[in-house]
N, C-alpha and C positions, 0 to 999 in steps of 0.2 A: 114067308111072313113080309107086312107092308112097311116100310122104311116109315122113321118119321115123319120126314116132308110127307109122304103119301098119307099120313094118319093124322095132319095140323089138322088143327078144328079151324073153320072161317073165320073166327077171331082173330086168330094168328097168322094167317092166311093174306088176311085183308093189309095190316100191320106190314108183312114184310112189303108187299107190293107199293103200301103207298112210302116205305123206304126206299124202296127200289130207286124212284124217280133222282135223290139227292144224294144217294149210295149204292151206284149198281154193284160195285168191284164187293164192297162188306156183306151183300146180299147175296151173289155171288156161291163168295166163303161161306155162306151162312147155307144156302141149299144144299149148297155140296154136302158137309157135313152131316145132313139133316139126313141125305140122301143116301147116305154110306150108313148109316146106322139105325139099329132097330129097338134100341133099348136109349132110355134118356139117362141112366147111371154109367153109358157108354160114349156120349158125348164130352168133350171137353169143358173145362170151366170158365174158357174166355167164350165158349159158343154160349155157353146159360146164360152169361154174362149182357151177351150182343141180344139175344131172345128177349131181357127184360126190359134192356135200355130201347130196344124198338115197341114195345110191349108201352112202356113208359110215355115215351113219345109220342102214341097214339092214345093217350087215356086209359089206358087199364091197367086197372091197380095192381100191379103182379107182385107188389109187397105182401095180399093178403094173402095171393095163391104157390101155388108150385108148381114152376114150369111146366110139369108133368101133365096138369089140367090143362093145360093146351091142346093136348095131343088125346084122338081118341084112343080106347082101349083096344088092342088085340084081342080076340073072341080065338079061343082054340076050338 
């Protein structure tokens, strides 16, 4: 099965890359967390908040969407 980092949609990947320039350590921690998890429900709450903050800072309306919408579905 693919990790969340591998399943991240282009919008999220783009937002993470933009965030990397200003906050490289924060992005490293986020990518580490996403690379070791397969299910969004296994991601710590602080990581979910980081994802929402990154999306919000890149003008994505994450309040109207759930974080799991920024990952592709793993097909069985």
